[in-house]
PDB file of N, CA, C and O in Angstrom:
ATOM      1  N   UNK A   1     144.659 139.508  85.676  1.00  0.00           N
ATOM      2  CA  UNK A   1     144.989 138.272  86.240  1.00  0.00           C
ATOM      3  C   UNK A   1     144.034 137.821  87.749  1.00  0.00           C
ATOM      4  O   UNK A   1     143.964 138.451  88.804  1.00  0.00           O
ATOM      5  N   UNK A   2     143.456 136.677  87.419  1.00  0.00           N
ATOM      6  CA  UNK A   2     142.540 136.280  88.041  1.00  0.00           C
ATOM      7  C   UNK A   2     143.348 135.843  89.830  1.00  0.00           C
ATOM      8  O   UNK A   2     144.335 135.109  89.869  1.00  0.00           O
ATOM      9  N   UNK A   3     142.704 136.452  91.181  1.00  0.00           N
ATOM     10  CA  UNK A   3     143.916 135.756  91.971  1.00  0.00           C
ATOM     11  C   UNK A   3     143.287 134.859  92.958  1.00  0.00           C
ATOM     12  O   UNK A   3     142.551 135.322  93.830  1.00  0.00           O
ATOM     13  N   UNK A   4     143.493 133.831  92.883  1.00  0.00           N
ATOM     14  CA  UNK A   4     141.994 132.249  93.988  1.00  0.00           C
ATOM     15  C   UNK A   4     142.934 133.117  95.037  1.00  0.00           C
ATOM     16  O   UNK A   4     143.679 134.059  94.766  1.00  0.00           O
ATOM     17  N   UNK A   5     142.656 132.480  96.376  1.00  0.00           N
ATOM     18  CA  UNK A   5     142.553 133.017  98.013  1.00  0.00           C
ATOM     19  C   UNK A   5     142.266 131.560  98.334  1.00  0.00           C
ATOM     20  O   UNK A   5     141.122 131.129  98.192  1.00  0.00           O
ATOM     21  N   UNK A   6     143.351 130.708  98.802  1.00  0.00           N
ATOM     22  CA  UNK A   6     142.661 129.087  99.761  1.00  0.00           C
ATOM     23  C   UNK A   6     143.047 129.404 101.007  1.00  0.00           C
ATOM     24  O   UNK A   6     144.120 129.886 101.371  1.00  0.00           O
ATOM     25  N   UNK A   7     142.035 129.082 101.685  1.00  0.00           N
ATOM     26  CA  UNK A   7     141.874 128.954 102.956  1.00  0.00           C
ATOM     27  C   UNK A   7     141.915 127.858 103.697  1.00  0.00           C
ATOM     28  O   UNK A   7     141.058 127.366 102.963  1.00  0.00           O
ATOM     29  N   UNK A   8     142.166 126.777 104.685  1.00  0.00           N
ATOM     30  CA  UNK A   8     141.471 126.034 104.795  1.00  0.00           C
ATOM     31  C   UNK A   8     142.894 124.954 105.746  1.00  0.00           C
ATOM     32  O   UNK A   8     144.011 125.085 105.245  1.00  0.00           O
ATOM     33  N   UNK A   9     142.826 124.260 106.649  1.00  0.00           N
ATOM     34  CA  UNK A   9     141.114 123.166 106.760  1.00  0.00           C
ATOM     35  C   UNK A   9     140.419 123.913 107.847  1.00  0.00           C
ATOM     36  O   UNK A   9     140.991 124.013 108.933  1.00  0.00           O
ATOM     37  N   UNK A  10     139.246 124.446 107.668  1.00  0.00           N
ATOM     38  CA  UNK A  10     138.311 125.018 108.523  1.00  0.00           C
ATOM     39  C   UNK A  10     137.097 123.839 109.226  1.00  0.00           C
ATOM     40  O   UNK A  10     137.006 122.787 108.592  1.00  0.00           O
ATOM     41  N   UNK A  11     136.578 123.919 109.944  1.00  0.00           N
ATOM     42  CA  UNK A  11     135.640 122.713 110.682  1.00  0.00           C
ATOM     43  C   UNK A  11     134.133 122.887 109.746  1.00  0.00           C
ATOM     44  O   UNK A  11     133.465 121.892 109.466  1.00  0.00           O
ATOM     45  N   UNK A  12     133.791 124.053 109.392  1.00  0.00           N
ATOM     46  CA  UNK A  12     132.652 124.872 108.812  1.00  0.00           C
ATOM     47  C   UNK A  12     133.238 125.771 107.452  1.00  0.00           C
ATOM     48  O   UNK A  12     134.468 125.828 107.420  1.00  0.00           O
ATOM     49  N   UNK A  13     132.669 126.332 106.561  1.00  0.00           N
ATOM     50  CA  UNK A  13     132.648 127.337 106.033  1.00  0.00           C
ATOM     51  C   UNK A  13     132.108 129.408 107.036  1.00  0.00           C
ATOM     52  O   UNK A  13     131.205 129.858 107.741  1.00  0.00           O
ATOM     53  N   UNK A  14     133.151 129.804 106.517  1.00  0.00           N
ATOM     54  CA  UNK A  14     132.967 130.482 107.376  1.00  0.00           C
ATOM     55  C   UNK A  14     132.370 132.238 106.092  1.00  0.00           C
ATOM     56  O   UNK A  14     132.171 132.348 104.882  1.00  0.00           O
ATOM     57  N   UNK A  15     132.311 133.175 107.216  1.00  0.00           N
ATOM     58  CA  UNK A  15     131.380 134.151 105.412  1.00  0.00           C
ATOM     59  C   UNK A  15     132.683 134.154 104.410  1.00  0.00           C
ATOM     60  O   UNK A  15     133.834 134.448 104.735  1.00  0.00           O
ATOM     61  N   UNK A  16     132.299 133.824 103.335  1.00  0.00           N
ATOM     62  CA  UNK A  16     132.292 133.750 102.143  1.00  0.00           C
ATOM     63  C   UNK A  16     133.193 134.513 101.826  1.00  0.00           C
ATOM     64  O   UNK A  16     133.157 135.490 102.575  1.00  0.00           O
ATOM     65  N   UNK A  17     134.110 134.593 100.992  1.00  0.00           N
ATOM     66  CA  UNK A  17     134.913 135.834 100.113  1.00  0.00           C
ATOM     67  C   UNK A  17     134.861 135.509  98.963  1.00  0.00           C
ATOM     68  O   UNK A  17     134.651 134.297  98.928  1.00  0.00           O
ATOM     69  N   UNK A  18     134.954 136.010  97.777  1.00  0.00           N
ATOM     70  CA  UNK A  18     134.768 136.506  96.590  1.00  0.00           C
ATOM     71  C   UNK A  18     136.140 134.935  96.395  1.00  0.00           C
ATOM     72  O   UNK A  18     136.895 134.522  97.275  1.00  0.00           O
ATOM     73  N   UNK A  19     135.982 134.342  94.725  1.00  0.00           N
ATOM     74  CA  UNK A  19     137.044 134.049  94.126  1.00  0.00           C
ATOM     75  C   UNK A  19     138.012 133.086  95.541  1.00  0.00           C
ATOM     76  O   UNK A  19     139.239 133.185  95.515  1.00  0.00           O
ATOM     77  N   UNK A  20     137.621 132.574  96.212  1.00  0.00           N
ATOM     78  CA  UNK A  20     138.571 132.164  97.110  1.00  0.00           C
ATOM     79  C   UNK A  20     138.074 130.015  97.597  1.00  0.00           C
ATOM     80  O   UNK A  20     136.882 129.709  97.642  1.00  0.00           O
ATOM     81  N   UNK A  21     139.088 129.007  97.854  1.00  0.00           N
ATOM     82  CA  UNK A  21     138.949 127.757  98.056  1.00  0.00           C
ATOM     83  C   UNK A  21     138.913 127.266  99.013  1.00  0.00           C
ATOM     84  O   UNK A  21     139.871 127.069  99.760  1.00  0.00           O
ATOM     85  N   UNK A  22     137.542 126.899  99.223  1.00  0.00           N
ATOM     86  CA  UNK A  22     137.979 126.491 101.019  1.00  0.00           C
ATOM     87  C   UNK A  22     138.162 125.044 101.115  1.00  0.00           C
ATOM     88  O   UNK A  22     137.422 124.349 100.419  1.00  0.00           O
ATOM     89  N   UNK A  23     139.139 124.405 101.960  1.00  0.00           N
ATOM     90  CA  UNK A  23     138.872 123.292 102.304  1.00  0.00           C
ATOM     91  C   UNK A  23     138.321 123.235 103.688  1.00  0.00           C
ATOM     92  O   UNK A  23     138.747 124.021 104.535  1.00  0.00           O
ATOM     93  N   UNK A  24     137.366 122.325 103.985  1.00  0.00           N
ATOM     94  CA  UNK A  24     136.506 122.199 105.124  1.00  0.00           C
ATOM     95  C   UNK A  24     137.071 120.637 105.573  1.00  0.00           C
ATOM     96  O   UNK A  24     137.048 119.594 104.920  1.00  0.00           O
ATOM     97  N   UNK A  25     137.634 120.932 107.079  1.00  0.00           N
ATOM     98  CA  UNK A  25     137.839 118.875 107.152  1.00  0.00           C
ATOM     99  C   UNK A  25     136.325 118.230 107.888  1.00  0.00           C
ATOM    100  O   UNK A  25     135.426 118.991 108.246  1.00  0.00           O
ATOM    101  N   UNK A  26     136.276 117.357 107.971  1.00  0.00           N
ATOM    102  CA  UNK A  26     135.081 116.169 108.327  1.00  0.00           C
ATOM    103  C   UNK A  26     135.935 115.126 108.443  1.00  0.00           C
ATOM    104  O   UNK A  26     136.794 114.734 107.653  1.00  0.00           O
ATOM    105  N   UNK A  27     135.503 114.569 109.880  1.00  0.00           N
ATOM    106  CA  UNK A  27     136.589 113.761 110.049  1.00  0.00           C
ATOM    107  C   UNK A  27     137.455 113.333 109.954  1.00  0.00           C
ATOM    108  O   UNK A  27     137.977 113.339 111.069  1.00  0.00           O
ATOM    109  N   UNK A  28     138.363 112.679 108.936  1.00  0.00           N
ATOM    110  CA  UNK A  28     139.595 112.170 108.135  1.00  0.00           C
ATOM    111  C   UNK A  28     139.221 112.566 107.295  1.00  0.00           C
ATOM    112  O   UNK A  28     140.055 112.294 106.431  1.00  0.00           O
ATOM    113  N   UNK A  29     138.180 113.275 106.716  1.00  0.00           N
ATOM    114  CA  UNK A  29     138.302 113.519 105.100  1.00  0.00           C
ATOM    115  C   UNK A  29     138.491 114.763 104.795  1.00  0.00           C
ATOM    116  O   UNK A  29     138.511 115.515 105.770  1.00  0.00           O
ATOM    117  N   UNK A  30     138.619 115.183 103.900  1.00  0.00           N
ATOM    118  CA  UNK A  30     138.900 116.835 103.393  1.00  0.00           C
ATOM    119  C   UNK A  30     137.838 117.372 102.359  1.00  0.00           C
ATOM    120  O   UNK A  30     137.918 116.896 101.227  1.00  0.00           O
ATOM    121  N   UNK A  31     137.396 117.790 102.470  1.00  0.00           N
ATOM    122  CA  UNK A  31     136.193 118.243 100.858  1.00  0.00           C
ATOM    123  C   UNK A  31     136.827 119.727 100.626  1.00  0.00           C
ATOM    124  O   UNK A  31     137.498 120.422 101.389  1.00  0.00           O
ATOM    125  N   UNK A  32     136.316 119.990  99.133  1.00  0.00           N
ATOM    126  CA  UNK A  32     136.750 121.695  98.812  1.00  0.00           C
ATOM    127  C   UNK A  32     135.355 122.662  98.685  1.00  0.00           C
ATOM    128  O   UNK A  32     134.259 122.110  98.584  1.00  0.00           O
ATOM    129  N   UNK A  33     135.417 123.450  98.690  1.00  0.00           N
ATOM    130  CA  UNK A  33     134.485 124.110  98.097  1.00  0.00           C
ATOM    131  C   UNK A  33     135.062 125.440  97.326  1.00  0.00           C
ATOM    132  O   UNK A  33     135.969 126.070  97.871  1.00  0.00           O
ATOM    133  N   UNK A  34     134.630 125.796  96.279  1.00  0.00           N
ATOM    134  CA  UNK A  34     134.779 127.483  95.670  1.00  0.00           C
ATOM    135  C   UNK A  34     133.176 128.226  95.732  1.00  0.00           C
ATOM    136  O   UNK A  34     132.003 127.854  95.721  1.00  0.00           O
ATOM    137  N   UNK A  35     133.940 129.490  95.802  1.00  0.00           N
ATOM    138  CA  UNK A  35     133.218 130.327  95.812  1.00  0.00           C
ATOM    139  C   UNK A  35     133.288 131.197  94.489  1.00  0.00           C
ATOM    140  O   UNK A  35     134.326 131.408  93.860  1.00  0.00           O
ATOM    141  N   UNK A  36     131.857 131.735  94.116  1.00  0.00           N
ATOM    142  CA  UNK A  36     131.946 132.616  93.259  1.00  0.00           C
ATOM    143  C   UNK A  36     132.249 134.083  93.119  1.00  0.00           C
ATOM    144  O   UNK A  36     132.488 134.765  94.115  1.00  0.00           O
ATOM    145  N   UNK A  37     132.245 134.593  91.877  1.00  0.00           N
ATOM    146  CA  UNK A  37     133.187 135.926  92.053  1.00  0.00           C
ATOM    147  C   UNK A  37     132.437 137.047  93.008  1.00  0.00           C
ATOM    148  O   UNK A  37     133.032 138.117  93.129  1.00  0.00           O
ATOM    149  N   UNK A  38     131.178 136.887  93.697  1.00  0.00           N
ATOM    150  CA  UNK A  38     130.868 137.809  94.401  1.00  0.00           C
ATOM    151  C   UNK A  38     131.055 137.349  95.909  1.00  0.00           C
ATOM    152  O   UNK A  38     131.142 138.177  96.816  1.00  0.00           O
ATOM    153  N   UNK A  39     131.116 135.880  96.138  1.00  0.00           N
ATOM    154  CA  UNK A  39     131.588 135.711  97.321  1.00  0.00           C
ATOM    155  C   UNK A  39     130.448 134.919  97.785  1.00  0.00           C
ATOM    156  O   UNK A  39     130.580 134.038  98.634  1.00  0.00           O
ATOM    157  N   UNK A  40     129.250 135.243  97.203  1.00  0.00           N
ATOM    158  CA  UNK A  40     127.705 134.324  97.558  1.00  0.00           C
ATOM    159  C   UNK A  40     127.210 133.230  97.817  1.00  0.00           C
ATOM    160  O   UNK A  40     126.445 132.888  98.719  1.00  0.00           O
ATOM    161  N   UNK A  41     127.887 132.417  96.600  1.00  0.00           N
ATOM    162  CA  UNK A  41     127.755 130.949  96.517  1.00  0.00           C
ATOM    163  C   UNK A  41     129.131 130.300  96.867  1.00  0.00           C
ATOM    164  O   UNK A  41     130.217 130.837  96.647  1.00  0.00           O
ATOM    165  N   UNK A  42     128.958 129.158  97.401  1.00  0.00           N
ATOM    166  CA  UNK A  42     130.363 128.323  97.448  1.00  0.00           C
ATOM    167  C   UNK A  42     129.825 126.856  96.795  1.00  0.00           C
ATOM    168  O   UNK A  42     128.730 126.362  97.068  1.00  0.00           O
ATOM    169  N   UNK A  43     130.695 126.337  95.991  1.00  0.00           N
ATOM    170  CA  UNK A  43     129.865 125.460  94.844  1.00  0.00           C
ATOM    171  C   UNK A  43     131.205 124.254  95.396  1.00  0.00           C
ATOM    172  O   UNK A  43     132.400 124.538  95.477  1.00  0.00           O
ATOM    173  N   UNK A  44     130.633 123.024  95.688  1.00  0.00           N
ATOM    174  CA  UNK A  44     131.584 121.537  95.822  1.00  0.00           C
ATOM    175  C   UNK A  44     132.173 120.794  95.506  1.00  0.00           C
ATOM    176  O   UNK A  44     131.637 119.765  95.095  1.00  0.00           O
ATOM    177  N   UNK A  45     133.748 120.928  95.532  1.00  0.00           N
ATOM    178  CA  UNK A  45     134.074 120.062  94.376  1.00  0.00           C
ATOM    179  C   UNK A  45     133.973 118.866  94.859  1.00  0.00           C
ATOM    180  O   UNK A  45     133.128 118.390  94.101  1.00  0.00           O
ATOM    181  N   UNK A  46     134.161 118.295  95.371  1.00  0.00           N
ATOM    182  CA  UNK A  46     133.702 116.725  95.832  1.00  0.00           C
ATOM    183  C   UNK A  46     132.556 115.845  94.903  1.00  0.00           C
ATOM    184  O   UNK A  46     131.428 116.252  94.630  1.00  0.00           O
ATOM    185  N   UNK A  47     133.005 114.849  94.593  1.00  0.00           N
ATOM    186  CA  UNK A  47     132.613 113.886  93.705  1.00  0.00           C
ATOM    187  C   UNK A  47     132.733 112.746  93.744  1.00  0.00           C
ATOM    188  O   UNK A  47     133.191 112.225  94.761  1.00  0.00           O
ATOM    189  N   UNK A  48     132.278 111.823  92.404  1.00  0.00           N
ATOM    190  CA  UNK A  48     132.723 110.441  91.886  1.00  0.00           C
ATOM    191  C   UNK A  48     134.480 110.336  91.179  1.00  0.00           C
ATOM    192  O   UNK A  48     134.731 109.677  90.170  1.00  0.00           O
ATOM    193  N   UNK A  49     135.585 111.172  92.006  1.00  0.00           N
ATOM    194  CA  UNK A  49     136.362 111.209  91.152  1.00  0.00           C
ATOM    195  C   UNK A  49     137.910 110.099  91.260  1.00  0.00           C
ATOM    196  O   UNK A  49     137.873 109.820  92.459  1.00  0.00           O
ATOM    197  N   UNK A  50     138.552 109.724  90.969  1.00  0.00           N
ATOM    198  CA  UNK A  50     139.733 109.200  91.191  1.00  0.00           C
ATOM    199  C   UNK A  50     141.055 110.187  91.487  1.00  0.00           C
ATOM    200  O   UNK A  50     141.397 111.233  90.936  1.00  0.00           O
ATOM    201  N   UNK A  51     141.566 109.540  92.419  1.00  0.00           N
ATOM    202  CA  UNK A  51     142.768 110.949  92.603  1.00  0.00           C
ATOM    203  C   UNK A  51     144.180 110.080  92.033  1.00  0.00           C
ATOM    204  O   UNK A  51     144.578 108.922  92.162  1.00  0.00           O
ATOM    205  N   UNK A  52     144.606 111.115  91.451  1.00  0.00           N
ATOM    206  CA  UNK A  52     145.838 110.705  90.684  1.00  0.00           C
ATOM    207  C   UNK A  52     146.972 109.861  91.510  1.00  0.00           C
ATOM    208  O   UNK A  52     147.499 110.616  92.328  1.00  0.00           O
ATOM    209  N   UNK A  53     147.471 108.655  91.557  1.00  0.00           N
ATOM    210  CA  UNK A  53     148.581 108.045  91.569  1.00  0.00           C
ATOM    211  C   UNK A  53     149.671 108.937  91.330  1.00  0.00           C
ATOM    212  O   UNK A  53     149.936 109.259  92.488  1.00  0.00           O
ATOM    213  N   UNK A  54     150.430 109.514  90.650  1.00  0.00           N
ATOM    214  CA  UNK A  54     151.032 109.975  90.398  1.00  0.00           C
ATOM    215  C   UNK A  54     150.936 111.220  88.701  1.00  0.00           C
ATOM    216  O   UNK A  54     150.150 111.060  87.768  1.00  0.00           O
ATOM    217  N   UNK A  55     151.828 112.164  88.805  1.00  0.00           N
ATOM    218  CA  UNK A  55     150.837 112.984  87.819  1.00  0.00           C
ATOM    219  C   UNK A  55     152.503 113.440  87.226  1.00  0.00           C
ATOM    220  O   UNK A  55     153.488 113.355  87.959  1.00  0.00           O
ATOM    221  N   UNK A  56     152.570 113.952  85.693  1.00  0.00           N
ATOM    222  CA  UNK A  56     153.971 114.673  84.870  1.00  0.00           C
ATOM    223  C   UNK A  56     152.920 115.487  84.328  1.00  0.00           C
ATOM    224  O   UNK A  56     151.733 115.326  84.044  1.00  0.00           O
ATOM    225  N   UNK A  57     154.135 116.833  84.262  1.00  0.00           N
ATOM    226  CA  UNK A  57     154.272 117.490  83.085  1.00  0.00           C
ATOM    227  C   UNK A  57     154.803 117.930  82.652  1.00  0.00           C
ATOM    228  O   UNK A  57     155.835 118.181  83.274  1.00  0.00           O
ATOM    229  N   UNK A  58     154.735 118.424  81.375  1.00  0.00           N
ATOM    230  CA  UNK A  58     155.736 118.110  80.438  1.00  0.00           C
ATOM    231  C   UNK A  58     155.725 119.852  79.451  1.00  0.00           C
ATOM    232  O   UNK A  58     155.694 120.846  80.177  1.00  0.00           O
ATOM    233  N   UNK A  59     155.744 120.037  78.256  1.00  0.00           N
ATOM    234  CA  UNK A  59     155.665 121.532  77.735  1.00  0.00           C
ATOM    235  C   UNK A  59     154.105 121.118  76.840  1.00  0.00           C
ATOM    236  O   UNK A  59     153.495 122.107  76.434  1.00  0.00           O
ATOM    237  N   UNK A  60     153.827 120.517  76.707  1.00  0.00           N
ATOM    238  CA  UNK A  60     152.735 120.286  76.004  1.00  0.00           C
ATOM    239  C   UNK A  60     151.790 119.761  76.579  1.00  0.00           C
ATOM    240  O   UNK A  60     150.707 119.923  76.017  1.00  0.00           O
ATOM    241  N   UNK A  61     151.790 118.842  78.044  1.00  0.00           N
ATOM    242  CA  UNK A  61     150.463 118.185  78.393  1.00  0.00           C
ATOM    243  C   UNK A  61     150.983 117.922  79.934  1.00  0.00           C
ATOM    244  O   UNK A  61     152.103 117.999  80.440  1.00  0.00           O
ATOM    245  N   UNK A  62     149.612 117.558  80.493  1.00  0.00           N
ATOM    246  CA  UNK A  62     149.908 116.901  81.872  1.00  0.00           C
ATOM    247  C   UNK A  62     149.196 115.868  82.028  1.00  0.00           C
ATOM    248  O   UNK A  62     148.007 115.942  81.715  1.00  0.00           O
ATOM    249  N   UNK A  63     149.815 114.455  82.629  1.00  0.00           N
ATOM    250  CA  UNK A  63     149.457 113.234  82.715  1.00  0.00           C
ATOM    251  C   UNK A  63     149.482 113.056  83.906  1.00  0.00           C
ATOM    252  O   UNK A  63     150.297 113.325  84.788  1.00  0.00           O
ATOM    253  N   UNK A  64     147.637 112.139  83.850  1.00  0.00           N
ATOM    254  CA  UNK A  64     147.017 111.649  85.138  1.00  0.00           C
ATOM    255  C   UNK A  64     147.391 110.294  85.500  1.00  0.00           C
ATOM    256  O   UNK A  64     146.991 109.679  84.512  1.00  0.00           O
ATOM    257  N   UNK A  65     147.857 109.505  86.214  1.00  0.00           N
ATOM    258  CA  UNK A  65     147.710 108.019  86.166  1.00  0.00           C
ATOM    259  C   UNK A  65     147.114 107.769  87.102  1.00  0.00           C
ATOM    260  O   UNK A  65     147.534 107.897  88.252  1.00  0.00           O
ATOM    261  N   UNK A  66     145.462 107.159  86.607  1.00  0.00           N
ATOM    262  CA  UNK A  66     144.725 106.862  87.492  1.00  0.00           C
ATOM    263  C   UNK A  66     144.366 105.222  88.008  1.00  0.00           C
ATOM    264  O   UNK A  66     143.444 104.678  88.615  1.00  0.00           O
ATOM    265  N   UNK A  67     145.792 104.758  87.325  1.00  0.00           N
ATOM    266  CA  UNK A  67     145.339 103.237  88.029  1.00  0.00           C
ATOM    267  C   UNK A  67     144.681 102.570  86.791  1.00  0.00           C
ATOM    268  O   UNK A  67     145.625 102.361  86.028  1.00  0.00           O
ATOM    269  N   UNK A  68     143.920 102.277  86.400  1.00  0.00           N
ATOM    270  CA  UNK A  68     143.044 102.117  85.281  1.00  0.00           C
ATOM    271  C   UNK A  68     143.348 102.493  83.991  1.00  0.00           C
ATOM    272  O   UNK A  68     143.185 101.890  82.931  1.00  0.00           O
ATOM    273  N   UNK A  69     143.774 103.491  84.213  1.00  0.00           N
ATOM    274  CA  UNK A  69     143.734 104.600  82.703  1.00  0.00           C
ATOM    275  C   UNK A  69     144.689 105.787  82.825  1.00  0.00           C
ATOM    276  O   UNK A  69     144.969 105.961  84.012  1.00  0.00           O
ATOM    277  N   UNK A  70     145.298 106.678  82.002  1.00  0.00           N
ATOM    278  CA  UNK A  70     146.174 107.735  82.145  1.00  0.00           C
ATOM    279  C   UNK A  70     144.868 108.680  81.409  1.00  0.00           C
ATOM    280  O   UNK A  70     144.272 108.410  80.366  1.00  0.00           O
ATOM    281  N   UNK A  71     144.711 109.554  82.090  1.00  0.00           N
ATOM    282  CA  UNK A  71     144.204 110.913  81.339  1.00  0.00           C
ATOM    283  C   UNK A  71     145.463 112.047  81.324  1.00  0.00           C
ATOM    284  O   UNK A  71     146.234 112.477  82.182  1.00  0.00           O
ATOM    285  N   UNK A  72     145.210 112.341  79.622  1.00  0.00           N
ATOM    286  CA  UNK A  72     146.181 113.844  79.598  1.00  0.00           C
ATOM    287  C   UNK A  72     145.396 114.845  78.988  1.00  0.00           C
ATOM    288  O   UNK A  72     144.650 114.700  78.020  1.00  0.00           O
ATOM    289  N   UNK A  73     145.648 115.993  79.707  1.00  0.00           N
ATOM    290  CA  UNK A  73     145.488 117.275  79.096  1.00  0.00           C
ATOM    291  C   UNK A  73     146.116 117.982  78.844  1.00  0.00           C
ATOM    292  O   UNK A  73     147.137 118.219  79.490  1.00  0.00           O
ATOM    293  N   UNK A  74     145.641 118.829  77.438  1.00  0.00           N
ATOM    294  CA  UNK A  74     147.027 119.301  76.510  1.00  0.00           C
ATOM    295  C   UNK A  74     146.536 120.578  77.144  1.00  0.00           C
ATOM    296  O   UNK A  74     145.345 120.842  77.312  1.00  0.00           O
ATOM    297  N   UNK A  75     147.916 121.630  77.605  1.00  0.00           N
ATOM    298  CA  UNK A  75     147.555 122.481  77.699  1.00  0.00           C
ATOM    299  C   UNK A  75     147.390 124.163  77.408  1.00  0.00           C
ATOM    300  O   UNK A  75     147.188 125.129  78.144  1.00  0.00           O
ATOM    301  N   UNK A  76     147.634 123.943  75.574  1.00  0.00           N
ATOM    302  CA  UNK A  76     147.200 124.571  74.848  1.00  0.00           C
ATOM    303  C   UNK A  76     145.834 124.692  74.346  1.00  0.00           C
ATOM    304  O   UNK A  76     145.274 125.786  74.277  1.00  0.00           O
ATOM    305  N   UNK A  77     145.310 123.643  74.009  1.00  0.00           N
ATOM    306  CA  UNK A  77     143.503 123.694  73.801  1.00  0.00           C
ATOM    307  C   UNK A  77     142.506 123.497  75.174  1.00  0.00           C
ATOM    308  O   UNK A  77     141.294 123.712  75.157  1.00  0.00           O
ATOM    309  N   UNK A  78     143.367 122.989  76.501  1.00  0.00           N
ATOM    310  CA  UNK A  78     142.604 122.469  77.334  1.00  0.00           C
ATOM    311  C   UNK A  78     142.086 121.059  76.916  1.00  0.00           C
ATOM    312  O   UNK A  78     141.352 120.666  77.823  1.00  0.00           O
ATOM    313  N   UNK A  79     142.146 120.369  76.168  1.00  0.00           N
ATOM    314  CA  UNK A  79     141.290 119.050  75.858  1.00  0.00           C
ATOM    315  C   UNK A  79     141.873 118.936  77.338  1.00  0.00           C
ATOM    316  O   UNK A  79     142.540 119.608  78.124  1.00  0.00           O
ATOM    317  N   UNK A  80     140.806 116.858  77.217  1.00  0.00           N
ATOM    318  CA  UNK A  80     141.396 115.950  78.485  1.00  0.00           C
ATOM    319  C   UNK A  80     140.594 114.844  77.577  1.00  0.00           C
ATOM    320  O   UNK A  80     139.448 114.591  77.205  1.00  0.00           O
ATOM    321  N   UNK A  81     141.768 114.410  77.474  1.00  0.00           N
ATOM    322  CA  UNK A  81     141.754 112.775  77.108  1.00  0.00           C
ATOM    323  C   UNK A  81     141.912 112.021  77.755  1.00  0.00           C
ATOM    324  O   UNK A  81     142.617 112.319  78.719  1.00  0.00           O
ATOM    325  N   UNK A  82     141.428 110.681  77.688  1.00  0.00           N
ATOM    326  CA  UNK A  82     141.845 109.383  78.621  1.00  0.00           C
ATOM    327  C   UNK A  82     142.387 108.402  77.317  1.00  0.00           C
ATOM    328  O   UNK A  82     142.116 108.505  76.121  1.00  0.00           O
ATOM    329  N   UNK A  83     143.429 107.221  78.166  1.00  0.00           N
ATOM    330  CA  UNK A  83     143.733 106.216  77.384  1.00  0.00           C
ATOM    331  C   UNK A  83     143.770 105.086  78.777  1.00  0.00           C
ATOM    332  O   UNK A  83     143.477 105.279  79.957  1.00  0.00           O
ATOM    333  N   UNK A  84     144.398 103.517  77.856  1.00  0.00           N
ATOM    334  CA  UNK A  84     144.400 102.779  78.730  1.00  0.00           C
ATOM    335  C   UNK A  84     145.558 102.339  77.902  1.00  0.00           C
ATOM    336  O   UNK A  84     145.675 102.185  76.686  1.00  0.00           O
ATOM    337  N   UNK A  85     146.928 102.075  79.562  1.00  0.00           N
ATOM    338  CA  UNK A  85     147.881 101.691  79.407  1.00  0.00           C
ATOM    339  C   UNK A  85     148.533 101.531  80.258  1.00  0.00           C
ATOM    340  O   UNK A  85     148.033 101.588  81.382  1.00  0.00           O
ATOM    341  N   UNK A  86     149.869 101.274  80.107  1.00  0.00           N
ATOM    342  CA  UNK A  86     151.120 101.851  81.232  1.00  0.00           C
ATOM    343  C   UNK A  86     151.678 102.831  81.239  1.00  0.00           C
ATOM    344  O   UNK A  86     152.498 103.233  80.412  1.00  0.00           O
ATOM    345  N   UNK A  87     151.266 103.383  82.260  1.00  0.00           N
ATOM    346  CA  UNK A  87     152.358 104.766  82.709  1.00  0.00           C
ATOM    347  C   UNK A  87     153.390 105.025  81.789  1.00  0.00           C
ATOM    348  O   UNK A  87     153.103 105.900  80.972  1.00  0.00           O
ATOM    349  N   UNK A  88     154.579 104.490  81.674  1.00  0.00           N
ATOM    350  CA  UNK A  88     155.547 103.701  80.583  1.00  0.00           C
ATOM    351  C   UNK A  88     155.519 104.795  79.779  1.00  0.00           C
ATOM    352  O   UNK A  88     156.025 105.918  79.773  1.00  0.00           O
ATOM    353  N   UNK A  89     154.749 104.121  79.070  1.00  0.00           N
ATOM    354  CA  UNK A  89     154.418 104.448  77.720  1.00  0.00           C
ATOM    355  C   UNK A  89     153.516 105.855  77.652  1.00  0.00           C
ATOM    356  O   UNK A  89     153.487 105.993  76.429  1.00  0.00           O
ATOM    357  N   UNK A  90     152.947 106.708  78.055  1.00  0.00           N
ATOM    358  CA  UNK A  90     152.180 107.527  78.276  1.00  0.00           C
ATOM    359  C   UNK A  90     152.328 108.513  77.568  1.00  0.00           C
ATOM    360  O   UNK A  90     151.262 109.122  77.478  1.00  0.00           O
ATOM    361  N   UNK A  91     153.174 108.998  76.988  1.00  0.00           N
ATOM    362  CA  UNK A  91     153.668 109.868  75.462  1.00  0.00           C
ATOM    363  C   UNK A  91     153.080 108.886  74.473  1.00  0.00           C
ATOM    364  O   UNK A  91     153.245 109.701  73.565  1.00  0.00           O
ATOM    365  N   UNK A  92     152.524 107.823  73.828  1.00  0.00           N
ATOM    366  CA  UNK A  92     152.316 107.254  72.834  1.00  0.00           C
ATOM    367  C   UNK A  92     150.878 106.479  72.854  1.00  0.00           C
ATOM    368  O   UNK A  92     150.330 105.922  71.902  1.00  0.00           O
ATOM    369  N   UNK A  93     150.518 106.571  73.910  1.00  0.00           N
ATOM    370  CA  UNK A  93     149.252 105.502  73.947  1.00  0.00           C
ATOM    371  C   UNK A  93     148.155 106.434  72.971  1.00  0.00           C
ATOM    372  O   UNK A  93     148.115 107.659  72.851  1.00  0.00           O
ATOM    373  N   UNK A  94     147.397 105.514  72.408  1.00  0.00           N
ATOM    374  CA  UNK A  94     146.196 106.664  71.835  1.00  0.00           C
ATOM    375  C   UNK A  94     145.276 106.856  72.263  1.00  0.00           C
ATOM    376  O   UNK A  94     144.486 105.946  72.518  1.00  0.00           O
ATOM    377  N   UNK A  95     144.915 108.702  72.617  1.00  0.00           N
ATOM    378  CA  UNK A  95     144.301 109.086  73.405  1.00  0.00           C
ATOM    379  C   UNK A  95     142.621 109.706  73.010  1.00  0.00           C
ATOM    380  O   UNK A  95     142.420 110.920  72.975  1.00  0.00           O
ATOM    381  N   UNK A  96     142.084 109.219  72.875  1.00  0.00           N
ATOM    382  CA  UNK A  96     140.638 109.489  73.161  1.00  0.00           C
ATOM    383  C   UNK A  96     139.723 110.391  73.269  1.00  0.00           C
ATOM    384  O   UNK A  96     138.568 110.070  73.551  1.00  0.00           O
TER     385      UNK A  96
END
């Protein structure tokens, strides 16, 4: 089992440790970076994304409410699908 360490928030990345998540604070913004297994490279995770306003985990799926759509993540197959609809109907929407 791989163990991931989380460090932060810091103003700049320190010497990198393998398999570590770093949170860096830039003004009012927090960025995230993950190092590789050797600790030689840190890859940024920030990009164009919509934070979920709410989420729910069931035995089979994880649901994320993104306002204009709902994303569903299948915990067994690891497939991510999306549907447009109301949060209340999240389990019965037609995901693609």
